[in-house]
DSSP file (Angstrom, degrees, kcal/mol; ACC not computed):
  #  RESIDUE AA STRUCTURE BP1 BP2  ACC     N-H-->O    O-->H-N    N-H-->O    O-->H-N    TCO  KAPPA ALPHA  PHI   PSI    X-CA   Y-CA   Z-CA
    1    1 A M              0   0    0      0, 0.0     2,-0.5     0, 0.0     0, 0.0   0.000 360.0 360.0 360.0 127.0  -40.8 -111.5 -289.8
    2    2 A T        -     0   0    0      1,-0.0     0, 0.0     0, 0.0     0, 0.0  -0.727 360.0-132.8 -88.0 131.6  -43.4 -110.2 -287.3
    3    3 A T        -     0   0    0     -2,-0.5    78,-0.1     1,-0.1    -1,-0.0  -0.659  25.9-120.5 -81.8 130.5  -44.8 -112.7 -284.9
    4    4 A P        -     0   0    0      0, 0.0     3,-0.1     0, 0.0    -1,-0.1  -0.296  30.9-100.1 -68.8 157.9  -48.5 -112.6 -284.7
    5    5 A P        -     0   0    0      0, 0.0    77,-0.3     0, 0.0     2,-0.0  -0.281  53.1 -80.6 -66.6 159.5  -50.2 -111.9 -281.3
    6    6 A P        -     0   0    0      0, 0.0     2,-0.3     0, 0.0    77,-0.2  -0.369  47.2-118.4 -62.5 143.9  -51.6 -114.9 -279.3
    7    7 A R  E     -a   83   0A   0     75,-2.7    77,-3.2    -3,-0.1     2,-0.5  -0.681  23.8-139.8 -80.5 134.5  -55.0 -116.1 -280.5
    8    8 A L  E     +a   84   0A   0     -2,-0.3    33,-2.2    75,-0.2     2,-0.3  -0.850  28.7 169.7 -99.0 129.1  -57.8 -115.8 -277.9
    9    9 A A  E     -aB  85  40A   0     75,-2.7    77,-2.1    -2,-0.5     2,-0.3  -0.939  21.7-144.2-137.6 160.5  -60.3 -118.7 -277.7
   10   10 A V  E     -aB  86  39A   0     29,-2.4    29,-1.8    -2,-0.3     2,-0.3  -0.943  14.5-170.4-126.1 148.3  -63.0 -119.7 -275.3
   11   11 A R  E     -aB  87  38A   0     75,-2.2    77,-2.5    -2,-0.3     2,-0.4  -0.982  16.0-128.2-143.5 149.4  -64.1 -123.2 -274.3
   12   12 A A  E     -a   88   0A   0     25,-2.9     2,-0.8    -2,-0.3    77,-0.2  -0.830   3.9-158.5-105.1 128.6  -66.9 -124.8 -272.3
   13   13 A L  E     +a   89   0A   0     75,-2.8    77,-2.2    -2,-0.4     2,-0.6  -0.892  22.6 179.9-103.4 103.4  -66.8 -127.2 -269.4
   14   14 A I  E     -a   90   0A   0     -2,-0.8     7,-2.1     7,-0.4     2,-0.5  -0.900   8.8-172.7-111.8 102.7  -70.1 -128.8 -269.5
   15   15 A L  E     +E   20   0B   0     -2,-0.6     2,-0.4    75,-0.5     5,-0.2  -0.853   8.4 174.4 -94.6 124.7  -70.8 -131.5 -266.9
   16   16 A H  E >  S-E   19   0B   0      3,-2.9     3,-1.1    -2,-0.5    -2,-0.0  -0.987  75.1  -9.7-133.0 124.4  -74.1 -133.4 -267.4
   17   17 A E  T 3  S-     0   0    0     -2,-0.4    -1,-0.1     1,-0.2     3,-0.1   0.897 130.6 -58.8  51.9  43.3  -75.0 -136.3 -265.1
   18   18 A N  T 3  S+     0   0    0      1,-0.2    98,-0.5    97,-0.1     2,-0.4   0.735 115.5 117.7  58.5  28.8  -71.3 -136.0 -263.8
   19   19 A R  E <   -EF  16 115B   0     -3,-1.1    -3,-2.9    96,-0.1     2,-0.4  -0.968  61.2-129.5-125.8 145.7  -70.0 -136.6 -267.3
   20   20 A L  E     -EF  15 114B   0     94,-3.2    94,-2.5    -2,-0.4     2,-0.5  -0.770  15.4-130.6 -98.0 131.8  -67.9 -134.1 -269.4
   21   21 A L  E     + F   0 113B   0     -7,-2.1    -7,-0.4    -2,-0.4     2,-0.3  -0.688  34.0 173.1 -83.3 124.2  -68.8 -133.1 -272.9
   22   22 A L  E     - F   0 112B   0     90,-3.2    90,-2.6    -2,-0.5     2,-0.3  -0.921  15.3-152.1-127.5 154.2  -65.8 -133.3 -275.2
   23   23 A V  E     -GF  35 111B   0     12,-3.5    12,-2.4    -2,-0.3     2,-0.7  -0.876  17.8-133.3-120.7 157.0  -65.5 -133.0 -279.0
   24   24 A N  E     - F   0 110B   0     86,-2.6    85,-2.8    -2,-0.3    86,-1.0  -0.947  26.1-175.4-105.2 106.2  -63.1 -134.3 -281.6
   25   25 A A        +     0   0    0     -2,-0.7    83,-0.2     8,-0.4     9,-0.1  -0.323  43.9 108.9-104.6  50.8  -62.3 -131.2 -283.6
   26   26 A W    >   -     0   0    0     -2,-0.4     3,-1.6     5,-0.2     4,-0.3  -0.931  69.9-124.2-126.3 108.2  -60.1 -132.7 -286.3
   27   27 A P  G >  S+     0   0    0      0, 0.0     3,-1.1     0, 0.0    80,-0.1  -0.152  93.5   9.3 -53.3 142.8  -61.7 -132.8 -289.8
   28   28 A D  G 3  S-     0   0    0      1,-0.2    79,-0.1    78,-0.2    78,-0.0   0.706 122.1 -81.0  60.0  24.2  -61.9 -136.3 -291.3
   29   29 A G  G <  S+     0   0    0     -3,-1.6    -1,-0.2     1,-0.1    -4,-0.0   0.829  77.5 154.8  59.3  34.6  -60.8 -137.9 -288.0
   30   30 A I    <   +     0   0    0     -3,-1.1     2,-0.3    -4,-0.3    -1,-0.1   0.641  66.1  30.7 -72.4 -10.3  -57.1 -137.1 -288.6
   31   31 A S        -     0   0    0     -5,-0.3    -5,-0.2     2,-0.1    -1,-0.0  -0.982  62.9-144.9-144.1 154.8  -56.5 -137.2 -284.8
   32   32 A D        +     0   0    0     -2,-0.3    91,-0.5   116,-0.2     2,-0.2   0.184  60.5 128.8 -99.3  13.1  -58.0 -139.0 -281.8
   33   33 A L  E     -h  123   0C   0    115,-0.3    -8,-0.4    89,-0.1     2,-0.3  -0.527  44.2-155.5 -77.0 133.2  -57.5 -135.9 -279.6
   34   34 A W  E     +h  124   0C   0     89,-2.0    91,-1.6    -2,-0.2     2,-0.3  -0.811  16.5 170.6-108.4 149.5  -60.5 -134.7 -277.6
   35   35 A C  B     -G   23   0B   0    -12,-2.4   -12,-3.5    -2,-0.3     3,-0.1  -0.935  40.3 -86.0-146.9 170.3  -61.1 -131.2 -276.3
   36   36 A A        -     0   0    0     89,-0.4   -14,-0.2    -2,-0.3   -23,-0.1  -0.533  57.2 -98.4 -75.3 146.0  -63.8 -129.1 -274.7
   37   37 A P  S    S+     0   0    0      0, 0.0   -25,-2.9     0, 0.0     2,-0.3  -0.357  76.8  88.4 -67.1 147.9  -66.1 -127.4 -277.3
   38   38 A G  E     -B   11   0A   0     16,-0.3     2,-0.3   -27,-0.2   -27,-0.2  -0.955  43.2-165.3 155.7-170.9  -65.4 -123.8 -278.1
   39   39 A G  E     -B   10   0A   0    -29,-1.8   -29,-2.4    -2,-0.3    15,-0.1  -0.986  38.5 -23.1 176.5-168.6  -63.3 -121.8 -280.5
   40   40 A G  E     -B    9   0A   0     -2,-0.3     2,-0.4   -31,-0.2   -31,-0.3  -0.175  58.1-115.4 -65.4 151.8  -61.8 -118.4 -281.4
   41   41 A V        -     0   0    0    -33,-2.2   -33,-0.2    10,-0.0    -1,-0.1  -0.726  16.7-139.8 -90.1 130.5  -63.2 -115.1 -280.2
   42   42 A D    >   -     0   0    0     -2,-0.4     3,-1.4     4,-0.2     8,-0.1  -0.787  32.0-112.6 -84.6 128.8  -64.7 -112.6 -282.6
   43   43 A P  T 3  S+     0   0    0      0, 0.0     3,-0.1     0, 0.0    -1,-0.0  -0.313  99.5  30.5 -61.3 147.3  -63.7 -109.0 -281.6
   44   44 A G  T 3  S+     0   0    0      1,-0.2     2,-0.4    -3,-0.0    -2,-0.0   0.454 101.2  94.6  83.9   2.2  -66.4 -106.8 -280.4
   45   45 A T  S <  S-     0   0    0     -3,-1.4    -1,-0.2     1,-0.0     5,-0.0  -0.967  80.5-107.5-122.3 141.6  -68.4 -109.7 -278.9
   46   46 A S     >  -     0   0    0     -2,-0.4     4,-2.4     1,-0.1     5,-0.2  -0.204  26.0-113.7 -66.9 158.9  -68.2 -110.8 -275.3
   47   47 A L  H  > S+     0   0    0      1,-0.2     4,-2.8     2,-0.2     5,-0.2   0.937 117.0  49.4 -60.2 -47.9  -66.4 -113.9 -274.3
   48   48 A P  H  > S+     0   0    0      0, 0.0     4,-2.9     0, 0.0     5,-0.2   0.918 111.2  49.6 -57.7 -41.9  -69.8 -115.6 -273.1
   49   49 A E  H  > S+     0   0    0      2,-0.2     4,-2.0     1,-0.2    -2,-0.2   0.922 111.7  48.3 -64.5 -41.1  -71.5 -114.6 -276.3
   50   50 A N  H  X S+     0   0    0     -4,-2.4     4,-2.6     1,-0.2    -1,-0.2   0.930 114.1  48.3 -62.0 -44.3  -68.6 -116.2 -278.4
   51   51 A L  H  X S+     0   0    0     -4,-2.8     4,-2.7    -5,-0.2     5,-0.3   0.927 109.0  50.5 -68.1 -42.9  -68.7 -119.3 -276.3
   52   52 A A  H  X S+     0   0    0     -4,-2.9     4,-2.0     1,-0.2    -1,-0.2   0.907 113.4  47.1 -59.8 -39.9  -72.5 -119.8 -276.5
   53   53 A R  H  X S+     0   0    0     -4,-2.0     4,-2.2    -5,-0.2    -2,-0.2   0.913 112.9  48.4 -65.8 -44.0  -72.2 -119.4 -280.3
   54   54 A E  H  X S+     0   0    0     -4,-2.6     4,-2.4     2,-0.2   -16,-0.3   0.912 110.4  50.5 -64.4 -42.0  -69.3 -121.8 -280.6
   55   55 A V  H  X>S+     0   0    0     -4,-2.7     4,-2.5     1,-0.2     5,-0.7   0.938 111.9  48.1 -62.4 -45.3  -71.0 -124.5 -278.4
   56   56 A H  H  X5S+     0   0    0     -4,-2.0     4,-1.7    -5,-0.3    -1,-0.2   0.925 112.2  48.9 -63.0 -41.7  -74.2 -124.3 -280.4
   57   57 A E  H  <5S+     0   0    0     -4,-2.2    -1,-0.2     1,-0.2    -2,-0.2   0.895 119.5  38.1 -63.0 -40.2  -72.2 -124.6 -283.7
   58   58 A E  H  <5S+     0   0    0     -4,-2.4    -1,-0.2    -5,-0.2    -2,-0.2   0.756 136.1  13.4 -86.2 -24.5  -70.2 -127.5 -282.6
   59   59 A T  H  <5S-     0   0    0     -4,-2.5    39,-0.5    -5,-0.2    -3,-0.2   0.622  87.9-120.8-127.3 -21.3  -72.9 -129.5 -280.5
   60   60 A G  S  <<S+     0   0    0     -4,-1.7     2,-0.2    -5,-0.7    -4,-0.2   0.437  72.2 129.2  85.8  -0.9  -76.4 -128.1 -281.3
   61   61 A L        -     0   0    0     -6,-0.6     2,-0.5    34,-0.1    -1,-0.3  -0.633  55.2-141.5 -91.9 146.2  -76.8 -127.3 -277.6
   62   62 A T  E     -C   94   0A   0     32,-2.8    31,-2.8    -2,-0.2    32,-2.1  -0.936  30.6-171.8-102.0 127.4  -77.8 -123.9 -276.1
   63   63 A V  E     -C   92   0A   0     -2,-0.5     2,-0.5    29,-0.2    29,-0.2  -0.833  27.9-133.7-121.4 153.6  -75.8 -123.2 -272.9
   64   64 A D  E     -C   91   0A   0     27,-2.6    27,-2.0    -2,-0.3     2,-0.5  -0.930  31.8-135.9 -98.7 130.1  -75.8 -120.8 -270.1
   65   65 A V  E     +C   90   0A   0     -2,-0.5    25,-0.2    25,-0.2    24,-0.1  -0.750  27.5 177.5 -92.9 128.7  -72.2 -119.6 -269.5
   66   66 A G  E     -     0   0A   0     23,-3.2    24,-0.1    -2,-0.5    -1,-0.1   0.059  40.0 -30.1-103.5-147.1  -71.0 -119.4 -265.9
   67   67 A A  E     -     0   0A   0     21,-0.1    22,-2.9     1,-0.1    -1,-0.3  -0.323  63.8-103.2 -76.2 151.5  -67.7 -118.5 -264.3
   68   68 A P  E     +C   88   0A   0      0, 0.0    20,-0.3     0, 0.0    -1,-0.1  -0.439  39.0 171.9 -68.4 147.1  -64.3 -119.0 -265.8
   69   69 A C  E     +     0   0A   0     18,-2.8    70,-1.8     1,-0.4     2,-0.3   0.454  56.8  29.7-139.4  -6.7  -62.4 -122.0 -264.3
   70   70 A L  E     -Cd  87 139A   0     17,-1.1    17,-3.3    68,-0.2     2,-0.5  -0.935  48.8-163.0-160.7 133.0  -59.3 -122.5 -266.3
   71   71 A V  E     +Cd  86 140A   0     68,-2.2    70,-3.0    -2,-0.3     2,-0.4  -0.990  23.7 176.1-115.7 123.6  -56.8 -120.5 -268.4
   72   72 A N  E     -Cd  85 141A   0     13,-2.7    13,-3.7    -2,-0.5     2,-0.4  -0.971  10.1-169.6-128.0 141.0  -54.7 -122.6 -270.7
   73   73 A E  E     +C   84   0A   0     68,-1.6    71,-1.2    -2,-0.4     2,-0.3  -0.989   8.8 170.0-132.3 145.9  -52.1 -121.6 -273.2
   74   74 A F  E     -Cd  83 144A   0      9,-2.5     9,-3.0    -2,-0.4     2,-0.3  -0.968   8.5-167.3-146.0 161.8  -50.3 -123.5 -275.9
   75   75 A H  E     -Cd  82 145A   0     69,-2.3    71,-2.9    -2,-0.3     7,-0.2  -0.939  27.5-117.9-144.7 165.8  -48.1 -123.0 -278.9
   76   76 A D  E > > -C   81   0A   0      5,-2.0     3,-1.8     3,-0.4     5,-0.7  -0.940  18.7-158.4-108.6 109.5  -46.7 -124.8 -281.8
   77   77 A P  T 3 5S+     0   0    0      0, 0.0    -1,-0.1     0, 0.0     5,-0.0   0.751  89.8  59.3 -62.2 -21.8  -42.9 -124.8 -281.5
   78   78 A G  T 3 5S+     0   0    0     -3,-0.1    -3,-0.0     1,-0.0     0, 0.0   0.596 116.1  17.2 -84.7 -11.1  -42.6 -125.3 -285.3
   79   79 A R  T < 5S-     0   0    0     -3,-1.8     2,-2.4     2,-0.2    -3,-0.4  -0.961  95.4 -83.6-154.7 165.6  -44.4 -122.1 -286.4
   80   80 A P  T   5S+     0   0    0      0, 0.0     2,-0.4     0, 0.0    -2,-0.0  -0.406  76.1 132.6 -78.4  71.8  -45.4 -118.8 -284.8
   81   81 A F  E   < + C   0  76A   0     -2,-2.4    -5,-2.0    -5,-0.7     2,-0.4  -0.986  20.8 162.1-125.0 124.8  -48.7 -120.0 -283.2
   82   82 A H  E     - C   0  75A   0     -2,-0.4   -75,-2.7   -77,-0.3     2,-0.4  -0.976  11.5-175.4-143.9 124.9  -49.7 -119.3 -279.6
   83   83 A Q  E     -aC   7  74A   0     -9,-3.0    -9,-2.5    -2,-0.4     2,-0.5  -0.958  14.1-156.2-125.2 140.2  -53.2 -119.6 -278.3
   84   84 A V  E     -aC   8  73A   0    -77,-3.2   -75,-2.7    -2,-0.4     2,-0.5  -0.972  13.9-162.0-114.2 127.5  -54.8 -118.7 -274.9
   85   85 A D  E     -aC   9  72A   0    -13,-3.7   -13,-2.7    -2,-0.5     2,-0.5  -0.909   5.3-159.5-107.3 130.6  -57.9 -120.6 -274.0
   86   86 A I  E     -aC  10  71A   0    -77,-2.1   -75,-2.2    -2,-0.5     2,-0.4  -0.975  14.2-153.9-108.4 119.2  -60.3 -119.4 -271.3
   87   87 A Y  E     -aC  11  70A   0    -17,-3.3   -18,-2.8    -2,-0.5   -17,-1.1  -0.790  10.0-167.9 -93.8 134.2  -62.6 -122.2 -270.0
   88   88 A F  E     -aC  12  68A   0    -77,-2.5   -75,-2.8    -2,-0.4     2,-0.3  -0.962  26.1-116.1-122.1 143.0  -66.0 -121.5 -268.5
   89   89 A R  E     -a   13   0A   0    -22,-2.9   -23,-3.2    -2,-0.4     2,-0.3  -0.611  43.5-177.1 -72.2 131.1  -68.3 -123.6 -266.6
   90   90 A C  E     -aC  14  65A   0    -77,-2.2   -75,-0.5    -2,-0.3     2,-0.4  -0.914  18.1-153.4-129.6 155.0  -71.5 -124.0 -268.6
   91   91 A T  E     - C   0  64A   0    -27,-2.0   -27,-2.6    -2,-0.3     2,-0.5  -0.952  29.0-107.8-124.0 150.7  -74.9 -125.7 -268.2
   92   92 A I  E     + C   0  63A   0     -2,-0.4   -29,-0.2   -29,-0.2     3,-0.1  -0.644  33.8 173.1 -77.3 122.9  -77.2 -127.0 -270.8
   93   93 A R  E     +     0   0A   0    -31,-2.8     2,-0.3    -2,-0.5   -30,-0.2   0.781  68.4   0.2 -94.8 -36.5  -80.3 -124.8 -271.2
   94   94 A Q  E    S+ C   0  62A   0    -32,-2.1   -32,-2.8     2,-0.0    -1,-0.4  -0.994  98.1  31.4-156.1 144.9  -81.8 -126.5 -274.2
   95   95 A G        -     0   0    0     -2,-0.3     2,-0.3   -34,-0.2   -34,-0.1  -0.280  53.0-123.9 105.6 171.6  -81.1 -129.4 -276.5
   96   96 A R        -     0   0    0    -36,-0.1     2,-0.2   -37,-0.1    -2,-0.0  -0.963  41.2 -79.4-150.4 159.0  -79.4 -132.8 -276.5
   97   97 A L        -     0   0    0     -2,-0.3     2,-0.4     2,-0.0   -37,-0.1  -0.454  47.6-168.7 -65.9 131.2  -76.7 -134.4 -278.4
   98   98 A D    >   -     0   0    0    -39,-0.5     3,-1.8    -2,-0.2    -1,-0.0  -0.988  23.4-144.4-124.7 127.1  -78.0 -135.6 -281.8
   99   99 A A  T 3  S+     0   0    0     -2,-0.4    -1,-0.1     1,-0.3    -2,-0.0   0.746 101.1  58.9 -61.6 -23.9  -76.0 -137.8 -284.0
  100  100 A A  T 3  S+     0   0    0      2,-0.1    -1,-0.3    -3,-0.0     2,-0.1   0.558  78.8 113.6 -82.1 -10.2  -77.4 -136.0 -287.0
  101  101 A W    <   -     0   0    0     -3,-1.8     2,-0.4   -42,-0.1   -41,-0.0  -0.405  50.7-161.8 -67.0 138.4  -76.1 -132.6 -285.9
  102  102 A R        -     0   0    0     -2,-0.1     7,-0.1   -42,-0.0   -43,-0.1  -0.981  20.9-123.7-123.7 129.5  -73.4 -131.3 -288.2
  103  103 A D    >   -     0   0    0      5,-0.6     3,-1.8    -2,-0.4   -45,-0.1  -0.590  22.9-136.7 -68.5 126.2  -70.9 -128.5 -287.4
  104  104 A P  T 3  S+     0   0    0      0, 0.0    -1,-0.2     0, 0.0   -46,-0.1   0.806 104.7  49.8 -57.7 -30.2  -71.5 -125.9 -290.1
  105  105 A E  T 3  S-     0   0    0    -48,-0.1    -2,-0.1    -3,-0.0   -47,-0.0   0.535 105.8-130.2 -89.6  -2.8  -67.6 -125.4 -290.4
  106  106 A G  S <  S+     0   0    0     -3,-1.8   -78,-0.2     2,-0.1   -48,-0.0   0.710  76.2 114.2  71.4  18.2  -67.1 -129.2 -290.7
  107  107 A V        +     0   0    0    -80,-0.1     2,-0.5     1,-0.1   -81,-0.1   0.920  58.2  67.0 -91.0 -49.3  -64.4 -129.1 -288.0
  108  108 A V        +     0   0    0    -83,-0.2    -5,-0.6     1,-0.2   -83,-0.2  -0.601  53.8 170.9 -75.2 123.8  -66.1 -131.1 -285.2
  109  109 A T        +     0   0    0    -85,-2.8     2,-0.3    -2,-0.5    -1,-0.2   0.631  64.2  18.8-107.3 -19.6  -66.5 -134.7 -286.3
  110  110 A E  E     -F   24   0B   0    -86,-1.0   -86,-2.6     2,-0.0     2,-0.3  -0.995  55.9-169.8-153.3 147.2  -67.7 -136.3 -283.0
  111  111 A R  E     +F   23   0B   0     -2,-0.3     2,-0.3   -88,-0.2   -88,-0.2  -0.997  19.2 156.5-141.6 140.1  -69.1 -135.2 -279.7
  112  112 A R  E     -F   22   0B   0    -90,-2.6   -90,-3.2    -2,-0.3     2,-0.4  -0.989  38.4-116.6-164.4 151.5  -69.6 -137.3 -276.5
  113  113 A F  E     -F   21   0B   0     -2,-0.3     2,-0.4   -92,-0.2   -92,-0.2  -0.769  31.9-164.8 -89.4 132.9  -69.9 -137.2 -272.7
  114  114 A F  E     -F   20   0B   0    -94,-2.5   -94,-3.2    -2,-0.4     2,-0.1  -0.972  15.7-133.3-122.1 139.1  -67.2 -138.9 -270.7
  115  115 A A  E  >  -F   19   0B   0     -2,-0.4     4,-0.8   -96,-0.3     3,-0.4  -0.458  36.4-107.9 -73.7 158.6  -67.1 -140.0 -267.0
  116  116 A R  T >4 S+     0   0    0    -98,-0.5     3,-1.3     1,-0.2     4,-0.4   0.916 119.8  52.2 -61.7 -40.2  -64.0 -138.9 -265.2
  117  117 A D  G >4 S+     0   0    0      1,-0.3     3,-0.9     2,-0.2    -1,-0.2   0.806 103.2  59.8 -67.7 -26.9  -62.7 -142.5 -265.1
  118  118 A E  G >4 S+     0   0    0     -3,-0.4     3,-1.3     1,-0.2    -1,-0.3   0.669  86.7  74.9 -70.5 -17.0  -63.2 -142.9 -268.8
  119  119 A M  G X< S+     0   0    0     -3,-1.3     3,-1.3    -4,-0.8    -1,-0.2   0.760  82.4  69.4 -69.5 -22.0  -60.8 -140.0 -269.5
  120  120 A A  G <  S+     0   0    0     -3,-0.9    -1,-0.3    -4,-0.4    -2,-0.2   0.745  97.5  53.1 -64.5 -20.9  -57.8 -142.3 -268.7
  121  121 A A  G <  S+     0   0    0     -3,-1.3     2,-0.3    -4,-0.2    -1,-0.2   0.415 105.4  59.9 -95.0   0.0  -58.6 -144.2 -271.9
  122  122 A I  S <  S-     0   0    0     -3,-1.3     2,-0.5    -4,-0.2   -89,-0.1  -0.846  79.6-115.6-125.8 163.6  -58.6 -141.2 -274.3
  123  123 A R  E     +h   33   0C   0    -91,-0.5   -89,-2.0    -2,-0.3     2,-0.3  -0.843  46.2 159.6 -94.4 133.0  -56.2 -138.6 -275.4
  124  124 A F  E     -h   34   0C   0     -2,-0.5   -89,-0.2   -91,-0.2   -91,-0.1  -0.970  28.0-101.0-150.6 159.7  -57.3 -135.0 -274.5
  125  125 A K  S    S+     0   0    0    -91,-1.6   -89,-0.4    -2,-0.3     2,-0.2  -0.975  84.7  32.1-136.6 147.7  -55.9 -131.6 -274.0
  126  126 A P  S >  S-     0   0    0      0, 0.0     3,-1.8     0, 0.0    -1,-0.1   0.670  72.0-136.6 -77.6 171.0  -55.1 -129.7 -271.9
  127  127 A D  T 3  S+     0   0    0      1,-0.3     4,-0.3    -2,-0.2    -2,-0.1   0.762 102.2  60.4 -64.0 -25.8  -53.8 -132.1 -269.3
  128  128 A S  T 3> S+     0   0    0      1,-0.2     4,-2.4     2,-0.1    -1,-0.3   0.386  73.0 106.6 -81.1   1.0  -55.5 -130.2 -266.6
  129  129 A L  H <> S+     0   0    0     -3,-1.8     4,-2.5     1,-0.2    -1,-0.2   0.844  77.1  47.1 -58.6 -41.6  -59.0 -130.7 -268.0
  130  130 A P  H  > S+     0   0    0      0, 0.0     4,-2.6     0, 0.0     5,-0.2   0.916 113.2  49.3 -67.1 -39.0  -60.3 -133.3 -265.5
  131  131 A D  H  > S+     0   0    0     -4,-0.3     4,-0.9     1,-0.2    -2,-0.2   0.913 114.4  45.6 -64.6 -40.4  -59.1 -131.2 -262.6
  132  132 A A  H  < S+     0   0    0     -4,-2.4    -1,-0.2     2,-0.2    -3,-0.2   0.905 115.5  46.6 -67.4 -41.7  -60.7 -128.1 -264.0
  133  133 A A  H  < S+     0   0    0     -4,-2.5    -2,-0.2    -5,-0.2    -1,-0.2   0.925 125.0  28.5 -70.7 -44.2  -64.0 -129.9 -264.9
  134  134 A W  H  < S+     0   0    0     -4,-2.6    -1,-0.2    -5,-0.2    -2,-0.2   0.398 111.2  79.2-102.8   4.4  -64.5 -131.7 -261.6
  135  135 A G     <  -     0   0    0     -4,-0.9    -3,-0.1    -5,-0.2    -4,-0.0  -0.327  69.1-139.4 -96.6-174.0  -62.7 -129.2 -259.3
  136  136 A M        +     0   0    0     -2,-0.1    -4,-0.1     2,-0.1    -1,-0.1   0.562  68.6  80.8-123.3 -15.4  -63.9 -125.9 -258.0
  137  137 A G  S    S-     0   0    0      1,-0.1     2,-0.5   -68,-0.0    -2,-0.1  -0.201  83.0 -97.0 -90.7-178.4  -61.0 -123.5 -258.2
  138  138 A L        -     0   0    0    -68,-0.0     2,-0.3     2,-0.0   -68,-0.2  -0.888  42.8-160.5 -97.1 126.6  -59.6 -121.5 -261.0
  139  139 A L  E     -d   70   0A   0    -70,-1.8   -68,-2.2    -2,-0.5     2,-0.5  -0.791  14.2-155.0-108.2 147.3  -56.6 -123.1 -262.7
  140  140 A Y  E     -d   71   0A   0     -2,-0.3   -68,-0.2   -70,-0.2   -70,-0.0  -0.989   7.5-168.0-121.3 119.7  -53.8 -121.8 -264.8
  141  141 A D  E     -d   72   0A   0    -70,-3.0   -68,-1.6    -2,-0.5     3,-0.2  -0.918  23.6-138.0-104.1 103.2  -52.2 -124.3 -267.1
  142  142 A P  E     -     0   0A   0      0, 0.0   -69,-0.2     0, 0.0    -1,-0.0   0.044  41.1 -51.4 -69.1 175.6  -49.0 -122.7 -268.5
  143  143 A L  E     +     0   0A   0    -69,-0.1   -69,-0.3   -71,-0.1   -59,-0.0  -0.074  63.6 171.7 -49.3 127.6  -47.6 -122.8 -272.0
  144  144 A E  E     -d   74   0A   0    -71,-1.2   -69,-2.3    -3,-0.2     2,-0.1  -0.953  36.7 -89.9-136.1 160.2  -47.4 -126.3 -273.5
  145  145 A P  E     -d   75   0A   0      0, 0.0   -69,-0.2     0, 0.0     2,-0.2  -0.385  41.9-110.3 -69.4 144.6  -46.6 -127.6 -277.0
  146  146 A L        -     0   0    0    -71,-2.9     2,-0.3   -65,-0.1   -65,-0.0  -0.492  37.3-165.0 -68.9 133.9  -49.4 -128.1 -279.4
  147  147 A V              0   0    0     -2,-0.2   -22,-0.0     1,-0.1  -114,-0.0  -0.881 360.0 360.0-121.9 160.8  -50.1 -131.9 -280.2
  148  148 A R              0   0    0     -2,-0.3  -115,-0.3  -118,-0.0  -116,-0.2   0.298 360.0 360.0-121.1 360.0  -52.1 -133.5 -283.0
């Protein structure tokens, strides 16, 4: 059996009024886990182009993509799945969160801004998310198991 190569994905760290935008990307609310908006990279398109598309699909926002700030990788120990996420600092160029917005793929069920102190009361991944969002350096978060 051939193990597939790692999947490459991009994610946005969007701070607005010192609050971080997170999404619940589990259809039908099967998990309470929050993450930064983003998704898989389409070959032949730049990472920033992929990220701007994914953020718009999941949130309705138009963003400017800035510098990378976190590289995170995770895997599912029970199956051959390994993903590498590259997080970029982004700023909102246009739009606002609208409760009526629907992710065309039906994956994102909820989107919300969280203050740093509110993050202690929710489940999110990766563990380094607050440090990456409110920090200034580039972080590497090594391989961790996938959680649901």
